[in-house]
PLY file of the C-alpha trace (Angstrom):
ply
format ascii 1.0
element vertex 264
property float x
property float y
property float z
element edge 263
property int vertex1
property int vertex2
end_header
-118.22 56.63 28.58
-121.75 58.05 28.34
-124.11 59.57 25.80
-127.08 61.89 26.25
-130.03 60.79 24.13
-133.30 62.58 23.54
-135.73 59.67 23.60
-138.77 61.85 22.86
-137.50 63.34 19.60
-134.43 61.24 18.91
-134.80 61.16 15.11
-135.28 64.88 14.69
-133.60 66.18 11.50
-133.27 62.63 10.10
-134.56 61.76 6.63
-135.97 58.21 6.44
-137.36 56.01 3.68
-139.65 53.05 4.39
-140.44 50.88 1.39
-143.79 49.15 1.32
-144.81 51.83 3.80
-148.50 52.12 2.96
-149.78 49.10 4.90
-148.95 46.40 7.41
-145.62 46.50 9.20
-144.29 49.11 6.77
-147.04 51.55 7.68
-146.45 50.95 11.38
-142.69 51.50 10.95
-143.23 54.74 9.02
-145.57 56.07 11.70
-143.14 55.06 14.46
-140.24 56.93 12.81
-142.48 59.94 12.20
-143.44 59.96 15.88
-139.74 59.99 16.78
-139.26 63.20 14.79
-137.96 61.95 11.44
-139.03 63.24 8.05
-140.43 60.05 6.52
-140.84 59.06 2.88
-142.87 56.00 1.98
-143.08 54.21 -1.33
-145.32 51.59 -2.88
-146.94 50.90 -6.22
-150.31 52.29 -5.07
-151.32 55.22 -2.91
-152.18 54.44 0.72
-155.88 53.87 1.36
-155.73 56.36 4.22
-153.48 59.34 3.53
-151.24 60.66 6.28
-150.12 64.13 5.11
-146.86 64.24 7.14
-145.65 61.17 5.21
-144.15 61.91 1.79
-145.40 59.35 -0.74
-143.54 58.33 -3.92
-145.36 55.86 -6.19
-142.93 53.32 -7.63
-142.62 49.67 -8.61
-139.42 48.69 -6.84
-139.27 45.31 -8.52
-138.01 47.19 -11.59
-134.68 49.09 -11.86
-136.43 52.24 -13.04
-138.56 52.20 -9.88
-135.61 52.23 -7.51
-133.85 54.84 -9.62
-136.92 57.08 -9.50
-137.12 56.87 -5.70
-133.41 57.57 -5.32
-133.45 60.57 -7.62
-136.58 62.14 -6.09
-135.39 61.82 -2.49
-131.90 63.12 -3.14
-133.26 66.00 -5.24
-135.83 67.01 -2.62
-133.91 66.39 0.60
-130.27 66.16 -0.49
-129.59 63.03 1.53
-131.04 59.95 3.20
-130.13 59.01 6.77
-132.29 55.93 7.36
-133.30 53.30 4.81
-135.79 50.63 5.89
-136.08 48.02 3.15
-139.43 46.68 4.29
-140.95 45.77 0.92
-141.70 42.06 0.71
-144.31 39.90 -0.95
-145.11 36.35 -1.92
-147.70 35.82 -4.64
-146.61 32.35 -5.74
-149.03 29.41 -5.68
-148.82 26.67 -3.07
-147.95 23.11 -3.96
-144.17 22.87 -3.78
-141.44 23.12 -6.40
-143.32 21.40 -9.23
-145.97 24.11 -9.63
-143.51 27.03 -9.66
-142.51 28.60 -12.97
-139.46 30.69 -13.83
-141.71 33.73 -13.70
-142.79 32.90 -10.12
-139.16 32.71 -9.04
-138.07 35.82 -10.93
-140.86 38.06 -9.66
-140.32 36.99 -6.07
-136.55 37.45 -6.18
-136.83 40.85 -7.87
-139.22 42.09 -5.17
-137.62 40.57 -2.08
-133.91 40.59 -2.91
-133.02 42.77 -5.89
-135.19 45.73 -4.82
-133.33 46.30 -1.52
-129.98 45.69 -3.20
-130.73 48.35 -5.81
-131.98 50.84 -3.22
-128.88 50.31 -1.11
-126.83 51.10 -4.21
-128.82 54.31 -4.74
-128.27 55.66 -1.24
-125.06 54.14 0.11
-122.65 56.49 -1.74
-123.95 59.61 0.00
-124.13 57.80 3.37
-120.50 56.73 3.02
-119.47 60.22 1.91
-121.04 61.69 5.05
-119.85 58.81 7.24
-123.31 58.28 8.65
-126.40 56.19 7.92
-128.51 53.21 8.92
-129.89 50.50 6.64
-132.45 48.00 7.90
-133.35 44.92 5.85
-136.67 43.37 6.82
-136.23 39.67 6.13
-138.26 36.80 7.61
-137.81 33.74 9.79
-138.67 31.85 6.61
-135.07 32.49 5.66
-134.36 29.87 8.35
-137.68 27.98 8.47
-138.85 27.73 4.84
-142.41 26.61 4.07
-141.69 24.55 0.96
-145.34 23.88 0.17
-146.44 27.51 0.09
-143.71 30.18 -0.10
-140.53 28.50 -1.36
-139.25 31.38 -3.58
-139.99 33.93 -0.84
-138.07 31.91 1.74
-135.10 31.52 -0.62
-135.07 35.25 -1.41
-135.17 36.19 2.27
-132.34 33.78 3.06
-130.34 35.54 0.38
-131.23 38.92 1.88
-130.00 37.85 5.33
-126.67 36.73 3.88
-126.32 39.85 1.73
-127.12 42.11 4.69
-124.39 40.58 6.82
-121.90 40.83 3.96
-122.79 44.47 3.32
-122.36 45.35 6.99
-118.84 43.94 6.92
-118.04 46.24 4.03
-119.58 49.53 5.11
-119.72 49.57 8.92
-116.16 50.90 9.12
-117.31 53.73 6.85
-119.99 54.91 9.29
-123.01 53.04 7.93
-124.76 50.54 10.19
-126.54 47.62 8.46
-128.98 45.40 10.35
-131.53 42.71 9.61
-134.92 42.26 11.27
-136.52 38.87 10.70
-140.13 38.77 11.88
-142.20 35.68 12.32
-145.87 35.68 11.52
-147.35 39.20 11.52
-151.11 39.69 11.52
-151.44 41.74 8.30
-153.75 41.75 5.30
-151.11 39.93 3.25
-150.96 37.18 5.88
-154.70 36.74 5.52
-154.39 36.50 1.74
-151.66 33.88 2.11
-154.01 31.77 4.25
-156.64 32.04 1.54
-154.19 30.89 -1.16
-153.11 27.89 0.91
-156.73 27.00 1.57
-157.64 27.18 -2.11
-154.66 25.15 -3.30
-155.14 22.48 -0.62
-158.96 22.45 -0.68
-159.27 23.19 3.02
-160.76 26.00 5.09
-158.92 29.20 5.97
-159.00 28.14 9.61
-157.37 24.82 8.74
-154.80 26.63 6.62
-153.98 28.92 9.54
-153.52 25.95 11.83
-151.36 24.23 9.24
-149.01 27.20 9.14
-148.86 27.27 12.94
-148.01 23.57 12.88
-145.42 24.01 10.12
-143.73 26.70 12.18
-143.72 24.41 15.21
-146.17 26.67 17.01
-145.74 30.17 18.44
-144.83 29.86 22.13
-146.16 33.31 22.93
-149.50 32.14 21.55
-150.23 34.63 18.76
-148.84 36.33 15.65
-147.06 39.66 16.05
-148.79 42.99 15.67
-147.25 45.41 13.11
-146.59 47.94 15.88
-144.36 45.45 17.69
-142.11 45.13 14.65
-142.09 48.92 14.30
-140.95 49.38 17.89
-137.90 47.18 17.32
-137.00 49.02 14.11
-137.49 52.36 15.86
-134.89 51.37 18.43
-132.41 49.96 15.91
-132.30 53.12 13.78
-131.94 55.37 16.83
-128.74 56.70 18.45
-129.39 54.28 21.31
-128.37 51.43 18.99
-125.21 53.14 17.79
-122.96 50.12 18.46
-125.21 47.61 16.70
-124.39 46.51 13.17
-124.18 43.30 11.17
-126.71 41.50 13.37
-129.98 39.75 12.57
-132.76 40.40 15.07
-135.44 37.71 15.15
-138.86 38.82 16.43
-141.09 35.76 16.24
-142.73 35.11 19.60
-140.30 32.23 20.14
-141.18 30.38 16.92
-137.66 29.34 15.90
-136.89 26.38 18.15
-133.10 26.76 18.25
-130.78 29.24 19.96
0 1
1 2
2 3
3 4
4 5
5 6
6 7
7 8
8 9
9 10
10 11
11 12
12 13
13 14
14 15
15 16
16 17
17 18
18 19
19 20
20 21
21 22
22 23
23 24
24 25
25 26
26 27
27 28
28 29
29 30
30 31
31 32
32 33
33 34
34 35
35 36
36 37
37 38
38 39
39 40
40 41
41 42
42 43
43 44
44 45
45 46
46 47
47 48
48 49
49 50
50 51
51 52
52 53
53 54
54 55
55 56
56 57
57 58
58 59
59 60
60 61
61 62
62 63
63 64
64 65
65 66
66 67
67 68
68 69
69 70
70 71
71 72
72 73
73 74
74 75
75 76
76 77
77 78
78 79
79 80
80 81
81 82
82 83
83 84
84 85
85 86
86 87
87 88
88 89
89 90
90 91
91 92
92 93
93 94
94 95
95 96
96 97
97 98
98 99
99 100
100 101
101 102
102 103
103 104
104 105
105 106
106 107
107 108
108 109
109 110
110 111
111 112
112 113
113 114
114 115
115 116
116 117
117 118
118 119
119 120
120 121
121 122
122 123
123 124
124 125
125 126
126 127
127 128
128 129
129 130
130 131
131 132
132 133
133 134
134 135
135 136
136 137
137 138
138 139
139 140
140 141
141 142
142 143
143 144
144 145
145 146
146 147
147 148
148 149
149 150
150 151
151 152
152 153
153 154
154 155
155 156
156 157
157 158
158 159
159 160
160 161
161 162
162 163
163 164
164 165
165 166
166 167
167 168
168 169
169 170
170 171
171 172
172 173
173 174
174 175
175 176
176 177
177 178
178 179
179 180
180 181
181 182
182 183
183 184
184 185
185 186
186 187
187 188
188 189
189 190
190 191
191 192
192 193
193 194
194 195
195 196
196 197
197 198
198 199
199 200
200 201
201 202
202 203
203 204
204 205
205 206
206 207
207 208
208 209
209 210
210 211
211 212
212 213
213 214
214 215
215 216
216 217
217 218
218 219
219 220
220 221
221 222
222 223
223 224
224 225
225 226
226 227
227 228
228 229
229 230
230 231
231 232
232 233
233 234
234 235
235 236
236 237
237 238
238 239
239 240
240 241
241 242
242 243
243 244
244 245
245 246
246 247
247 248
248 249
249 250
250 251
251 252
252 253
253 254
254 255
255 256
256 257
257 258
258 259
259 260
260 261
261 262
262 263
């Protein structure tokens, strides 16, 4: 049983949404899908620093219900459907120092951004995917869902663990209806937000940024490949998973961490 795939323009005619698509891994994913021929919409609270005209930008705060509703309504009104949803948005702005320094607000903001936002967006777009019997949803989680850093990003790790579980559960429900659901859990990615996290750890622990960076490497047990990931490497995996070449893949978590997680 064989299939003929057009690798050069394999996402032609597909409509894709990448949340948090203005920087870091999200930007790289959006550009990768665009290169594969998709019409790509990106969303974030603020405009991208460098505009890329082929990318359609919708400003929205996805941590709020009205933000996800706005994105859903605008995309379906303009394009009539969505074929690919990449829930890439993720952030951790909580202070370091463990459970005792975290307030209810710290927990609520983090969970709204990292767990409720993708759940709400899935709810916006799943009905039309199911009706057409076709669609792909990618949830970008984190290896912190399995290796939490309790002294720096506890709420983020808990939210991502919830996202991994939710993603698997959703795949069990909708895969038979033609919608593939997958999780990508990156390790450390060299982005601007990663740099800011190092600065927060350094400030809260009264150490240098270099020492903070080493402490994270140590907490993760090291990175066998010897470096953090580049955003483009995450994008390449996502580009494959949303393509026709991955048509039999659903309900699986793909860890891309340079070998960080020490178990099989």
